[in-house]
Backbone of each chain as nested JSON, in Angstrom:
{
  "chains": [
    {"id": "A", "residues": [
      {"number": 1, "name": "MET", "atoms": {"N": [197.209, 422.285, 25.491], "CA": [198.323, 422.918, 25.477], "C": [198.544, 423.898, 24.519]}},
      {"number": 2, "name": "TRP", "atoms": {"N": [198.481, 423.474, 23.201], "CA": [198.796, 423.999, 22.087], "C": [197.592, 425.176, 21.689]}},
      {"number": 3, "name": "PRO", "atoms": {"N": [196.556, 424.978, 22.01], "CA": [195.534, 426.005, 21.658], "C": [195.55, 427.353, 22.766]}},
      {"number": 4, "name": "ASP", "atoms": {"N": [195.762, 426.991, 23.775], "CA": [196.049, 428.123, 25.001], "C": [196.782, 429.623, 23.832]}},
      {"number": 5, "name": "PRO", "atoms": {"N": [195.996, 431.064, 23.768], "CA": [196.633, 431.797, 23.172], "C": [197.734, 432.189, 23.893]}},
      {"number": 6, "name": "ARG", "atoms": {"N": [198.217, 432.047, 24.958], "CA": [199.322, 432.337, 25.197], "C": [200.583, 431.575, 24.998]}},
      {"number": 7, "name": "VAL", "atoms": {"N": [200.154, 430.209, 24.895], "CA": [201.227, 429.498, 24.266], "C": [201.511, 430.006, 22.635]}},
      {"number": 8, "name": "VAL", "atoms": {"N": [200.311, 430.087, 22.22], "CA": [200.529, 430.433, 20.773], "C": [201.492, 431.915, 20.189]}},
      {"number": 9, "name": "LYS", "atoms": {"N": [201.256, 432.605, 21.241], "CA": [201.774, 433.773, 21.01], "C": [203.276, 433.87, 21.316]}},
      {"number": 10, "name": "PHE", "atoms": {"N": [203.272, 433.087, 22.402], "CA": [205.137, 432.882, 22.955], "C": [205.654, 431.858, 21.781]}},
      {"number": 11, "name": "VAL", "atoms": {"N": [205.292, 431.041, 20.957], "CA": [205.883, 430.143, 20.259], "C": [206.22, 430.859, 19.064]}},
      {"number": 12, "name": "THR", "atoms": {"N": [205.077, 431.516, 18.606], "CA": [204.904, 432.223, 17.317], "C": [206.281, 433.238, 17.545]}},
      {"number": 13, "name": "GLU", "atoms": {"N": [206.228, 434.068, 18.785], "CA": [207.259, 435.499, 18.54], "C": [208.647, 434.661, 19.054]}},
      {"number": 14, "name": "ASN", "atoms": {"N": [209.021, 433.579, 19.432], "CA": [210.256, 432.926, 19.629], "C": [211.01, 431.883, 19.015]}},
      {"number": 15, "name": "PHE", "atoms": {"N": [210.14, 431.215, 18.21], "CA": [210.49, 429.985, 17.585], "C": [209.885, 429.608, 16.125]}},
      {"number": 16, "name": "LEU", "atoms": {"N": [210.76, 428.961, 15.49], "CA": [210.309, 428.52, 14.146], "C": [209.825, 426.925, 14.68]}},
      {"number": 17, "name": "PRO", "atoms": {"N": [208.097, 426.97, 14.132], "CA": [207.958, 425.867, 14.838], "C": [207.675, 424.584, 14.084]}},
      {"number": 18, "name": "ALA", "atoms": {"N": [208.062, 423.385, 14.294], "CA": [207.822, 422.442, 13.401], "C": [207.544, 421.049, 14.501]}},
      {"number": 19, "name": "ARG", "atoms": {"N": [206.759, 420.348, 13.115], "CA": [206.301, 419.199, 14.038], "C": [206.643, 417.826, 13.377]}},
      {"number": 20, "name": "VAL", "atoms": {"N": [206.819, 416.774, 13.871], "CA": [206.773, 415.399, 13.184], "C": [205.715, 414.681, 14.007]}},
      {"number": 21, "name": "HIS", "atoms": {"N": [204.904, 413.9, 13.293], "CA": [203.974, 413.346, 13.566], "C": [204.167, 411.677, 13.946]}},
      {"number": 22, "name": "VAL", "atoms": {"N": [203.972, 411.134, 14.396], "CA": [203.99, 409.566, 14.767], "C": [203.814, 408.462, 13.812]}},
      {"number": 23, "name": "ARG", "atoms": {"N": [202.503, 408.964, 13.362], "CA": [201.8, 408.023, 12.026], "C": [202.256, 409.035, 10.613]}},
      {"number": 24, "name": "ASP", "atoms": {"N": [201.638, 410.287, 10.785], "CA": [201.615, 410.978, 9.23], "C": [202.813, 411.24, 8.908]}},
      {"number": 25, "name": "ASP", "atoms": {"N": [203.729, 411.27, 9.799], "CA": [205.443, 411.453, 9.267], "C": [206.243, 410.65, 9.87]}},
      {"number": 26, "name": "SER", "atoms": {"N": [205.695, 409.41, 9.736], "CA": [206.411, 408.236, 10.179], "C": [207.956, 408.294, 9.957]}},
      {"number": 27, "name": "ALA", "atoms": {"N": [208.327, 408.589, 8.76], "CA": [209.914, 408.169, 8.24], "C": [210.554, 409.539, 9.15]}},
      {"number": 28, "name": "LEU", "atoms": {"N": [210.05, 411.014, 8.992], "CA": [210.872, 412.009, 9.753], "C": [210.61, 411.602, 11.052]}},
      {"number": 29, "name": "PHE", "atoms": {"N": [209.692, 411.124, 11.542], "CA": [209.572, 410.64, 13.051], "C": [210.678, 409.573, 13.593]}},
      {"number": 30, "name": "GLN", "atoms": {"N": [210.797, 408.924, 12.647], "CA": [211.723, 407.727, 13.204], "C": [213.405, 408.375, 12.991]}},
      {"number": 31, "name": "ARG", "atoms": {"N": [213.717, 409.216, 11.969], "CA": [214.621, 410.088, 11.817], "C": [215.038, 410.973, 12.714]}},
      {"number": 32, "name": "TYR", "atoms": {"N": [214.269, 411.886, 12.823], "CA": [214.3, 413.082, 14.28], "C": [214.292, 412.117, 15.6]}},
      {"number": 33, "name": "GLY", "atoms": {"N": [213.454, 411.242, 15.699], "CA": [213.139, 410.472, 16.998], "C": [214.597, 410.086, 17.647]}},
      {"number": 34, "name": "GLU", "atoms": {"N": [215.526, 409.156, 16.116], "CA": [216.697, 408.747, 16.422], "C": [217.718, 409.677, 16.601]}},
      {"number": 35, "name": "LYS", "atoms": {"N": [217.77, 410.763, 15.913], "CA": [218.729, 411.725, 16.086], "C": [218.589, 412.355, 17.727]}},
      {"number": 36, "name": "TYR", "atoms": {"N": [217.515, 413.032, 18.202], "CA": [217.302, 413.405, 19.347], "C": [216.607, 412.459, 20.725]}},
      {"number": 37, "name": "GLY", "atoms": {"N": [216.694, 411.442, 20.144], "CA": [216.004, 410.477, 21.312], "C": [215.143, 410.904, 21.916]}},
      {"number": 38, "name": "ALA", "atoms": {"N": [214.026, 410.932, 20.936], "CA": [212.53, 411.205, 21.636], "C": [211.854, 409.692, 21.311]}},
      {"number": 39, "name": "GLN", "atoms": {"N": [211.205, 409.24, 22.423], "CA": [210.898, 407.851, 22.366], "C": [209.507, 407.745, 22.932]}},
      {"number": 40, "name": "TRP", "atoms": {"N": [208.622, 409.164, 22.977], "CA": [207.494, 409.53, 23.809], "C": [206.737, 410.409, 22.975]}},
      {"number": 41, "name": "THR", "atoms": {"N": [205.642, 410.429, 22.802], "CA": [204.818, 412.0, 22.924], "C": [203.774, 412.003, 23.644]}},
      {"number": 42, "name": "PRO", "atoms": {"N": [203.724, 413.503, 24.232], "CA": [204.309, 414.374, 23.136], "C": [205.802, 414.461, 23.951]}},
      {"number": 43, "name": "THR", "atoms": {"N": [206.484, 414.919, 23.048], "CA": [207.824, 415.259, 23.251], "C": [208.154, 416.321, 22.427]}},
      {"number": 44, "name": "ILE", "atoms": {"N": [208.818, 417.64, 23.589], "CA": [208.957, 418.941, 22.826], "C": [210.096, 419.49, 23.019]}},
      {"number": 45, "name": "LEU", "atoms": {"N": [210.801, 419.502, 22.09], "CA": [212.478, 419.879, 22.214], "C": [212.37, 421.276, 21.347]}},
      {"number": 46, "name": "GLU", "atoms": {"N": [213.015, 422.078, 22.403], "CA": [213.627, 423.571, 22.214], "C": [215.004, 423.612, 22.131]}},
      {"number": 47, "name": "LEU", "atoms": {"N": [215.328, 424.029, 20.534], "CA": [216.618, 423.558, 19.869], "C": [217.25, 425.159, 19.869]}},
      {"number": 48, "name": "ASP", "atoms": {"N": [218.441, 425.258, 19.833], "CA": [218.745, 426.24, 19.366], "C": [219.04, 426.676, 18.001]}},
      {"number": 49, "name": "ALA", "atoms": {"N": [219.746, 427.867, 17.439], "CA": [219.667, 428.059, 15.798], "C": [220.629, 427.04, 15.299]}},
      {"number": 50, "name": "GLU", "atoms": {"N": [221.445, 426.47, 16.031], "CA": [222.332, 425.453, 15.674], "C": [221.944, 424.033, 15.692]}},
      {"number": 51, "name": "GLY", "atoms": {"N": [220.802, 423.95, 16.168], "CA": [219.891, 422.788, 16.062], "C": [220.307, 421.744, 17.708]}},
      {"number": 52, "name": "VAL", "atoms": {"N": [220.805, 422.497, 18.489], "CA": [221.383, 421.678, 19.675], "C": [220.347, 421.853, 20.74]}},
      {"number": 53, "name": "GLU", "atoms": {"N": [219.816, 420.68, 21.253], "CA": [218.718, 420.735, 21.939], "C": [219.217, 421.542, 23.428]}},
      {"number": 54, "name": "ARG", "atoms": {"N": [217.786, 422.211, 23.811], "CA": [218.514, 423.178, 25.007], "C": [217.322, 423.142, 26.039]}},
      {"number": 55, "name": "HIS", "atoms": {"N": [216.22, 422.243, 25.877], "CA": [215.008, 421.844, 26.932], "C": [214.189, 420.959, 26.182]}},
      {"number": 56, "name": "ARG", "atoms": {"N": [213.864, 419.913, 26.972], "CA": [212.858, 418.905, 26.562], "C": [211.696, 418.815, 27.62]}},
      {"number": 57, "name": "ILE", "atoms": {"N": [210.443, 418.963, 27.27], "CA": [209.286, 418.738, 27.946], "C": [208.79, 417.369, 27.659]}},
      {"number": 58, "name": "GLU", "atoms": {"N": [208.599, 416.379, 28.336], "CA": [208.057, 415.12, 27.808], "C": [206.7, 414.69, 28.432]}},
      {"number": 59, "name": "GLY", "atoms": {"N": [205.505, 414.725, 28.181], "CA": [204.331, 414.363, 28.365], "C": [203.631, 415.722, 28.488]}},
      {"number": 60, "name": "PHE", "atoms": {"N": [202.174, 415.436, 28.69], "CA": [200.987, 416.423, 28.952], "C": [201.749, 417.351, 30.158]}},
      {"number": 61, "name": "LEU", "atoms": {"N": [201.454, 418.375, 30.142], "CA": [201.326, 419.656, 31.273], "C": [199.958, 420.487, 30.932]}},
      {"number": 62, "name": "PRO", "atoms": {"N": [199.271, 420.86, 32.091], "CA": [198.43, 421.918, 32.239], "C": [198.927, 423.264, 31.706]}},
      {"number": 63, "name": "ASN", "atoms": {"N": [198.369, 424.107, 31.052], "CA": [198.846, 425.273, 30.233], "C": [199.537, 426.27, 31.045]}},
      {"number": 64, "name": "ASP", "atoms": {"N": [199.403, 426.34, 32.451], "CA": [200.583, 427.231, 32.802], "C": [201.861, 426.872, 33.006]}},
      {"number": 65, "name": "ASP", "atoms": {"N": [201.62, 425.321, 33.497], "CA": [203.026, 424.642, 33.463], "C": [203.872, 424.416, 32.416]}},
      {"number": 66, "name": "PHE", "atoms": {"N": [202.886, 424.204, 31.235], "CA": [203.398, 423.988, 30.119], "C": [204.119, 425.347, 29.532]}},
      {"number": 67, "name": "LEU", "atoms": {"N": [203.521, 426.702, 29.52], "CA": [203.968, 427.796, 29.143], "C": [205.417, 428.315, 30.129]}},
      {"number": 68, "name": "ALA", "atoms": {"N": [205.267, 427.829, 31.122], "CA": [206.445, 428.069, 32.28], "C": [207.667, 427.317, 31.486]}},
      {"number": 69, "name": "GLN", "atoms": {"N": [207.282, 425.97, 31.134], "CA": [208.648, 425.283, 30.67], "C": [208.914, 425.719, 29.465]}},
      {"number": 70, "name": "LEU", "atoms": {"N": [208.131, 426.275, 28.732], "CA": [208.465, 426.81, 27.207], "C": [209.33, 427.928, 27.499]}},
      {"number": 71, "name": "MET", "atoms": {"N": [208.943, 429.084, 28.552], "CA": [209.653, 430.058, 28.715], "C": [210.914, 429.494, 29.39]}},
      {"number": 72, "name": "LEU", "atoms": {"N": [211.311, 428.345, 30.007], "CA": [212.254, 428.21, 30.676], "C": [213.355, 427.65, 29.594]}},
      {"number": 73, "name": "GLY", "atoms": {"N": [213.09, 426.756, 28.551], "CA": [213.775, 426.636, 27.609], "C": [214.323, 427.92, 26.683]}},
      {"number": 74, "name": "ARG", "atoms": {"N": [213.494, 428.571, 26.518], "CA": [213.713, 430.009, 25.777], "C": [214.843, 430.797, 26.54]}},
      {"number": 75, "name": "ALA", "atoms": {"N": [214.744, 430.896, 27.881], "CA": [215.649, 431.535, 28.838], "C": [217.124, 430.608, 28.622]}},
      {"number": 76, "name": "GLN", "atoms": {"N": [216.931, 429.215, 28.87], "CA": [218.172, 428.364, 28.808], "C": [218.816, 428.615, 27.442]}},
      {"number": 77, "name": "ILE", "atoms": {"N": [218.268, 429.056, 26.343], "CA": [219.012, 429.184, 25.162], "C": [219.493, 430.599, 25.056]}},
      {"number": 78, "name": "ALA", "atoms": {"N": [219.039, 431.066, 25.837], "CA": [219.727, 432.839, 26.059], "C": [220.898, 432.593, 26.791]}},
      {"number": 79, "name": "PHE", "atoms": {"N": [220.604, 431.804, 27.7], "CA": [221.874, 431.531, 28.542], "C": [223.192, 431.075, 28.09]}},
      {"number": 80, "name": "ALA", "atoms": {"N": [222.889, 429.682, 27.068], "CA": [223.293, 428.923, 26.155], "C": [224.105, 429.882, 25.381]}},
      {"number": 81, "name": "GLU", "atoms": {"N": [223.509, 431.275, 24.927], "CA": [224.266, 432.281, 23.788], "C": [225.045, 433.306, 24.791]}},
      {"number": 82, "name": "GLN", "atoms": {"N": [225.073, 433.113, 25.918], "CA": [225.781, 433.974, 26.675], "C": [225.093, 435.305, 26.87]}},
      {"number": 83, "name": "LYS", "atoms": {"N": [223.737, 435.65, 26.564], "CA": [223.344, 436.676, 26.425], "C": [222.692, 436.707, 27.959]}},
      {"number": 84, "name": "TRP", "atoms": {"N": [223.722, 436.951, 29.1], "CA": [223.235, 437.089, 30.307], "C": [221.954, 438.014, 30.757]}},
      {"number": 85, "name": "ASP", "atoms": {"N": [222.275, 439.006, 30.506], "CA": [220.962, 439.85, 30.539], "C": [219.697, 439.322, 30.105]}},
      {"number": 86, "name": "GLU", "atoms": {"N": [219.668, 438.958, 29.164], "CA": [218.214, 438.619, 28.557], "C": [217.726, 437.139, 29.518]}},
      {"number": 87, "name": "ALA", "atoms": {"N": [218.832, 436.419, 29.798], "CA": [218.616, 435.074, 30.141], "C": [217.851, 435.445, 31.64]}},
      {"number": 88, "name": "GLU", "atoms": {"N": [218.495, 436.402, 32.202], "CA": [218.173, 436.834, 33.664], "C": [216.527, 437.358, 33.769]}},
      {"number": 89, "name": "ARG", "atoms": {"N": [216.696, 438.096, 32.642], "CA": [215.185, 438.573, 32.415], "C": [214.406, 437.514, 32.104]}},
      {"number": 90, "name": "ARG", "atoms": {"N": [214.39, 436.535, 31.386], "CA": [213.743, 435.449, 31.143], "C": [213.333, 434.638, 32.241]}},
      {"number": 91, "name": "PHE", "atoms": {"N": [214.713, 434.194, 33.136], "CA": [214.294, 433.591, 34.352], "C": [213.446, 434.226, 34.847]}},
      {"number": 92, "name": "ARG", "atoms": {"N": [213.632, 435.489, 35.325], "CA": [212.838, 436.359, 36.305], "C": [211.101, 436.308, 36.293]}},
      {"number": 93, "name": "GLU", "atoms": {"N": [211.082, 436.307, 34.745], "CA": [209.725, 436.687, 34.339], "C": [208.628, 435.244, 34.534]}},
      {"number": 94, "name": "ILE", "atoms": {"N": [209.622, 433.987, 34.75], "CA": [209.06, 432.95, 34.763], "C": [208.66, 432.891, 36.156]}},
      {"number": 95, "name": "VAL", "atoms": {"N": [209.524, 433.435, 37.155], "CA": [209.295, 433.047, 38.626], "C": [208.428, 434.438, 38.998]}},
      {"number": 96, "name": "GLU", "atoms": {"N": [207.951, 435.14, 38.253], "CA": [207.199, 436.309, 38.807], "C": [205.881, 435.803, 38.123]}},
      {"number": 97, "name": "LYS", "atoms": {"N": [205.809, 435.121, 36.877], "CA": [204.337, 434.907, 36.456], "C": [204.05, 433.739, 36.676]}},
      {"number": 98, "name": "PHE", "atoms": {"N": [204.902, 432.838, 36.872], "CA": [204.267, 431.25, 37.287], "C": [204.982, 430.9, 38.497]}},
      {"number": 99, "name": "PRO", "atoms": {"N": [204.568, 431.378, 39.294], "CA": [205.178, 431.215, 40.651], "C": [205.204, 429.906, 41.349]}},
      {"number": 100, "name": "ASP", "atoms": {"N": [204.033, 429.049, 40.732], "CA": [203.559, 427.943, 41.395], "C": [203.968, 426.811, 40.46]}},
      {"number": 101, "name": "THR", "atoms": {"N": [204.705, 427.014, 39.338], "CA": [204.712, 425.88, 38.528], "C": [206.365, 425.336, 38.915]}},
      {"number": 102, "name": "ASP", "atoms": {"N": [206.543, 424.209, 38.292], "CA": [207.719, 423.292, 38.594], "C": [208.958, 424.282, 37.889]}},
      {"number": 103, "name": "ALA", "atoms": {"N": [208.685, 424.951, 37.238], "CA": [209.812, 425.504, 36.446], "C": [210.418, 427.159, 37.286]}},
      {"number": 104, "name": "ALA", "atoms": {"N": [209.29, 427.267, 38.348], "CA": [209.733, 428.643, 39.067], "C": [210.906, 428.324, 39.827]}},
      {"number": 105, "name": "PRO", "atoms": {"N": [211.391, 427.031, 40.735], "CA": [212.18, 427.336, 41.488], "C": [213.917, 427.104, 40.593]}},
      {"number": 106, "name": "GLU", "atoms": {"N": [213.433, 426.176, 39.612], "CA": [214.573, 426.191, 38.795], "C": [215.183, 427.349, 38.102]}},
      {"number": 107, "name": "ALA", "atoms": {"N": [214.028, 428.412, 37.713], "CA": [214.286, 429.636, 36.99], "C": [214.866, 430.666, 38.131]}},
      {"number": 108, "name": "LEU", "atoms": {"N": [214.54, 430.403, 39.265], "CA": [214.765, 431.395, 40.192], "C": [216.733, 431.131, 40.295]}},
      {"number": 109, "name": "TYR", "atoms": {"N": [216.84, 429.797, 40.459], "CA": [218.125, 429.489, 40.474], "C": [219.304, 429.94, 39.349]}},
      {"number": 110, "name": "TRP", "atoms": {"N": [218.72, 429.858, 38.253], "CA": [219.597, 430.295, 37.057], "C": [219.311, 431.448, 37.021]}},
      {"number": 111, "name": "ALA", "atoms": {"N": [218.419, 432.23, 37.532], "CA": [218.417, 433.785, 37.162], "C": [219.42, 434.435, 38.508]}},
      {"number": 112, "name": "GLY", "atoms": {"N": [219.856, 433.471, 39.151], "CA": [221.197, 433.944, 39.958], "C": [222.205, 433.728, 39.536]}},
      {"number": 113, "name": "VAL", "atoms": {"N": [222.663, 432.596, 38.543], "CA": [223.798, 432.206, 38.063], "C": [224.058, 433.341, 36.871]}},
      {"number": 114, "name": "ALA", "atoms": {"N": [222.763, 433.835, 36.33], "CA": [223.245, 434.652, 34.875], "C": [224.02, 435.881, 35.26]}},
      {"number": 115, "name": "PRO", "atoms": {"N": [223.907, 436.381, 36.212], "CA": [224.556, 437.724, 36.36], "C": [225.872, 437.833, 36.899]}},
      {"number": 116, "name": "TYR", "atoms": {"N": [226.254, 436.601, 37.609], "CA": [227.165, 436.003, 38.182], "C": [228.155, 435.612, 37.047]}},
      {"number": 117, "name": "LYS", "atoms": {"N": [227.55, 435.003, 36.056], "CA": [228.68, 434.745, 34.619], "C": [229.01, 435.86, 34.134]}},
      {"number": 118, "name": "ALA", "atoms": {"N": [227.944, 436.984, 33.978], "CA": [228.569, 438.272, 33.413], "C": [229.492, 438.93, 34.129]}},
      {"number": 119, "name": "THR", "atoms": {"N": [229.543, 438.814, 35.263], "CA": [230.158, 439.68, 36.321], "C": [231.366, 439.095, 37.191]}},
      {"number": 120, "name": "HIS", "atoms": {"N": [231.155, 437.818, 37.466], "CA": [231.95, 437.125, 38.567], "C": [231.976, 437.583, 39.748]}},
      {"number": 121, "name": "ASP", "atoms": {"N": [230.678, 438.305, 40.244], "CA": [230.532, 439.221, 41.471], "C": [229.114, 437.785, 42.102]}},
      {"number": 122, "name": "ASN", "atoms": {"N": [229.783, 437.521, 43.125], "CA": [228.94, 436.415, 43.274], "C": [227.9, 436.688, 44.718]}},
      {"number": 123, "name": "SER", "atoms": {"N": [227.568, 437.976, 44.809], "CA": [226.329, 438.352, 45.377], "C": [225.045, 438.091, 44.799]}},
      {"number": 124, "name": "SER", "atoms": {"N": [224.884, 438.002, 43.68], "CA": [223.776, 437.354, 42.889], "C": [223.433, 436.286, 43.418]}},
      {"number": 125, "name": "LEU", "atoms": {"N": [224.605, 435.274, 43.251], "CA": [224.548, 434.064, 44.318], "C": [223.943, 433.748, 45.626]}},
      {"number": 126, "name": "LYS", "atoms": {"N": [224.775, 434.704, 46.457], "CA": [224.007, 434.842, 47.587], "C": [222.594, 435.409, 47.984]}},
      {"number": 127, "name": "GLN", "atoms": {"N": [222.381, 436.647, 47.043], "CA": [221.158, 436.609, 47.278], "C": [219.988, 435.552, 46.627]}},
      {"number": 128, "name": "THR", "atoms": {"N": [220.583, 434.76, 45.937], "CA": [219.583, 433.628, 45.593], "C": [219.236, 432.6, 46.721]}},
      {"number": 129, "name": "ALA", "atoms": {"N": [220.736, 432.283, 47.188], "CA": [220.391, 431.21, 48.334], "C": [219.502, 431.835, 49.121]}},
      {"number": 130, "name": "ASN", "atoms": {"N": [219.666, 433.149, 49.625], "CA": [218.838, 433.656, 50.781], "C": [216.978, 433.706, 50.269]}},
      {"number": 131, "name": "ALA", "atoms": {"N": [216.967, 433.97, 49.002], "CA": [215.607, 434.275, 48.38], "C": [215.184, 432.495, 48.444]}},
      {"number": 132, "name": "PHE", "atoms": {"N": [215.95, 431.408, 48.259], "CA": [215.311, 430.196, 48.734], "C": [215.047, 429.852, 50.223]}},
      {"number": 133, "name": "ARG", "atoms": {"N": [215.54, 430.6, 50.775], "CA": [215.27, 430.452, 52.321], "C": [213.551, 430.747, 52.641]}},
      {"number": 134, "name": "ASP", "atoms": {"N": [213.192, 431.7, 51.596], "CA": [211.855, 432.23, 51.973], "C": [210.837, 431.303, 50.998]}},
      {"number": 135, "name": "ARG", "atoms": {"N": [211.382, 430.767, 50.018], "CA": [210.469, 430.041, 49.088], "C": [210.913, 428.943, 48.483]}},
      {"number": 136, "name": "TYR", "atoms": {"N": [210.343, 427.763, 48.152], "CA": [210.689, 426.734, 47.459], "C": [211.9, 425.976, 48.42]}},
      {"number": 137, "name": "GLN", "atoms": {"N": [211.687, 425.704, 49.035], "CA": [212.826, 425.258, 50.252], "C": [212.908, 423.94, 49.84]}},
      {"number": 138, "name": "ASP", "atoms": {"N": [211.844, 423.088, 49.889], "CA": [211.697, 421.655, 49.958], "C": [212.01, 421.149, 48.22]}},
      {"number": 139, "name": "THR", "atoms": {"N": [212.652, 422.112, 47.478], "CA": [213.313, 421.694, 46.088], "C": [214.39, 421.254, 46.027]}},
      {"number": 140, "name": "SER", "atoms": {"N": [214.758, 420.704, 45.135], "CA": [216.161, 420.346, 45.176], "C": [217.291, 421.877, 44.485]}},
      {"number": 141, "name": "TRP", "atoms": {"N": [216.337, 422.521, 43.734], "CA": [217.052, 423.889, 43.409], "C": [217.491, 424.689, 44.763]}},
      {"number": 142, "name": "ALA", "atoms": {"N": [216.677, 424.688, 45.888], "CA": [217.03, 425.275, 46.842], "C": [218.204, 424.352, 47.781]}},
      {"number": 143, "name": "LYS", "atoms": {"N": [218.505, 423.316, 47.504], "CA": [219.704, 422.656, 47.886], "C": [220.847, 422.717, 47.051]}},
      {"number": 144, "name": "LYS", "atoms": {"N": [220.458, 423.174, 45.825], "CA": [221.782, 423.327, 45.277], "C": [222.23, 424.884, 45.538]}},
      {"number": 145, "name": "ALA", "atoms": {"N": [221.237, 425.416, 45.499], "CA": [221.583, 427.214, 46.295], "C": [221.879, 426.922, 47.328]}},
      {"number": 146, "name": "SER", "atoms": {"N": [222.106, 426.185, 48.212], "CA": [222.41, 426.326, 49.405], "C": [223.969, 426.469, 49.8]}},
      {"number": 147, "name": "ILE", "atoms": {"N": [224.551, 426.222, 48.782], "CA": [226.043, 426.314, 49.235], "C": [226.65, 427.574, 48.503]}},
      {"number": 148, "name": "TRP", "atoms": {"N": [225.837, 428.552, 48.218], "CA": [226.049, 429.814, 48.199], "C": [225.488, 430.74, 49.063]}},
      {"number": 149, "name": "ALA", "atoms": {"N": [224.836, 430.196, 50.467], "CA": [224.606, 431.299, 51.564], "C": [225.985, 431.783, 52.277]}}
    ]},
    {"id": "B", "residues": [
      {"number": 1, "name": "MET", "atoms": {"N": [193.163, 431.3, 16.397], "CA": [194.6, 431.56, 16.182], "C": [195.332, 430.083, 16.884]}},
      {"number": 2, "name": "GLU", "atoms": {"N": [196.069, 429.551, 15.914], "CA": [197.009, 428.823, 15.999], "C": [198.469, 428.477, 15.593]}},
      {"number": 3, "name": "ILE", "atoms": {"N": [199.211, 427.566, 15.937], "CA": [200.612, 427.781, 15.678], "C": [200.617, 427.259, 14.203]}},
      {"number": 4, "name": "ASN", "atoms": {"N": [201.67, 427.396, 13.429], "CA": [201.372, 427.165, 11.853], "C": [202.668, 425.9, 11.831]}},
      {"number": 5, "name": "PHE", "atoms": {"N": [202.817, 424.681, 12.429], "CA": [203.579, 423.957, 12.518], "C": [204.4, 423.302, 11.264]}},
      {"number": 6, "name": "ARG", "atoms": {"N": [205.539, 423.936, 11.033], "CA": [205.975, 422.902, 9.525], "C": [206.099, 421.746, 9.87]}},
      {"number": 7, "name": "HIS", "atoms": {"N": [206.337, 420.803, 8.45], "CA": [206.506, 419.506, 8.773], "C": [207.836, 419.199, 7.906]}},
      {"number": 8, "name": "ASP", "atoms": {"N": [208.467, 420.068, 7.274], "CA": [209.752, 420.188, 6.412], "C": [210.861, 420.707, 7.536]}},
      {"number": 9, "name": "VAL", "atoms": {"N": [211.293, 419.698, 8.444], "CA": [211.971, 419.502, 9.242], "C": [213.412, 420.396, 8.663]}},
      {"number": 10, "name": "ASP", "atoms": {"N": [214.012, 419.657, 7.865], "CA": [215.279, 419.953, 7.222], "C": [215.374, 421.394, 6.938]}},
      {"number": 11, "name": "ALA", "atoms": {"N": [214.37, 421.956, 6.308], "CA": [214.435, 423.486, 5.691], "C": [213.985, 424.211, 7.071]}},
      {"number": 12, "name": "VAL", "atoms": {"N": [213.17, 423.736, 7.944], "CA": [212.873, 424.587, 9.062], "C": [214.325, 424.907, 10.16]}},
      {"number": 13, "name": "LEU", "atoms": {"N": [215.028, 423.539, 9.748], "CA": [216.437, 423.632, 10.614], "C": [217.625, 424.814, 9.829]}},
      {"number": 14, "name": "ALA", "atoms": {"N": [217.398, 424.723, 8.621], "CA": [218.663, 425.329, 7.804], "C": [217.654, 427.25, 8.065]}},
      {"number": 15, "name": "GLU", "atoms": {"N": [216.846, 427.075, 8.193], "CA": [216.49, 428.641, 8.273], "C": [216.691, 429.203, 9.438]}},
      {"number": 16, "name": "ALA", "atoms": {"N": [216.671, 428.369, 10.62], "CA": [216.961, 428.716, 11.875], "C": [218.497, 428.971, 11.748]}},
      {"number": 17, "name": "LYS", "atoms": {"N": [219.069, 428.66, 11.233], "CA": [220.571, 428.744, 10.968], "C": [220.438, 430.058, 10.56]}},
      {"number": 18, "name": "GLN", "atoms": {"N": [220.189, 430.371, 9.527], "CA": [220.173, 431.531, 8.68], "C": [219.604, 432.919, 9.62]}},
      {"number": 19, "name": "GLN", "atoms": {"N": [218.705, 432.394, 10.206], "CA": [217.865, 433.731, 10.794], "C": [218.388, 434.087, 12.388]}},
      {"number": 20, "name": "HIS", "atoms": {"N": [219.492, 432.965, 12.716], "CA": [219.842, 433.069, 13.944], "C": [218.642, 432.768, 14.911]}},
      {"number": 21, "name": "LYS", "atoms": {"N": [217.756, 431.696, 14.727], "CA": [216.354, 431.649, 15.689], "C": [216.252, 430.521, 16.141]}},
      {"number": 22, "name": "PRO", "atoms": {"N": [216.0, 430.118, 17.511], "CA": [215.602, 428.917, 17.897], "C": [214.264, 428.052, 17.253]}},
      {"number": 23, "name": "VAL", "atoms": {"N": [214.599, 426.761, 17.362], "CA": [213.146, 425.756, 16.918], "C": [212.624, 425.097, 17.931]}},
      {"number": 24, "name": "LEU", "atoms": {"N": [211.254, 425.083, 17.735], "CA": [210.252, 424.233, 18.701], "C": [210.064, 423.004, 17.714]}},
      {"number": 25, "name": "LEU", "atoms": {"N": [210.919, 422.051, 18.185], "CA": [210.212, 420.523, 17.077], "C": [209.33, 419.672, 18.226]}},
      {"number": 26, "name": "ASP", "atoms": {"N": [208.425, 419.689, 17.863], "CA": [206.764, 419.204, 18.515], "C": [206.861, 417.528, 18.02]}},
      {"number": 27, "name": "PHE", "atoms": {"N": [207.344, 416.016, 18.622], "CA": [207.107, 414.992, 18.265], "C": [205.807, 414.294, 18.677]}},
      {"number": 28, "name": "SER", "atoms": {"N": [204.676, 414.558, 17.921], "CA": [203.227, 414.587, 18.363], "C": [202.722, 413.327, 17.763]}},
      {"number": 29, "name": "ALA", "atoms": {"N": [201.533, 412.731, 18.761], "CA": [200.761, 411.726, 18.284], "C": [199.249, 412.244, 18.143]}},
      {"number": 30, "name": "ALA", "atoms": {"N": [198.899, 413.457, 18.306], "CA": [197.657, 414.329, 18.208], "C": [197.086, 414.188, 17.329]}},
      {"number": 31, "name": "PRO", "atoms": {"N": [195.734, 414.014, 17.004], "CA": [195.197, 414.08, 16.034], "C": [195.15, 415.222, 14.795]}},
      {"number": 32, "name": "MET", "atoms": {"N": [195.594, 415.044, 13.774], "CA": [196.055, 416.389, 12.928], "C": [194.982, 416.837, 11.954]}}
    ]}
  ]
}
């Protein structure tokens, strides 16, 4: 996961990266493990600038899936900060670049929510529901979006 | 090219607040 140059670039550009090691940083691992409920390795948390957890990745993932999950967390941080345009752009980038990952249908869902949150115009929700008719039909995100059709 | 993970988590969280930048916190058991 970590040696992938795309992952290195994305993390370096978007985060302050910190690591606590289960053995080498055992006191820190216990302290922050308790604080954030991390009970397994690898567990990767994406925290906003206030230290609030916005996304969690537990267990190994292949590079594309891992990068898509990192991007999803970064988009969720923008969403939490009510940066709707940025959040939508980041969510859509996941769908475009990594359409076959588990992150993609979740990103498609939230890419429809972000513009609605900005405008309260429900056309983006309807468009998203329609998009789920063409792809990711068997996912829980398609079920969640179906109410918008 | 590799990620420069820091281990001074308290300082990283404080800097994140100052710089208004997100933090990636890796709980790891990988060989260091």
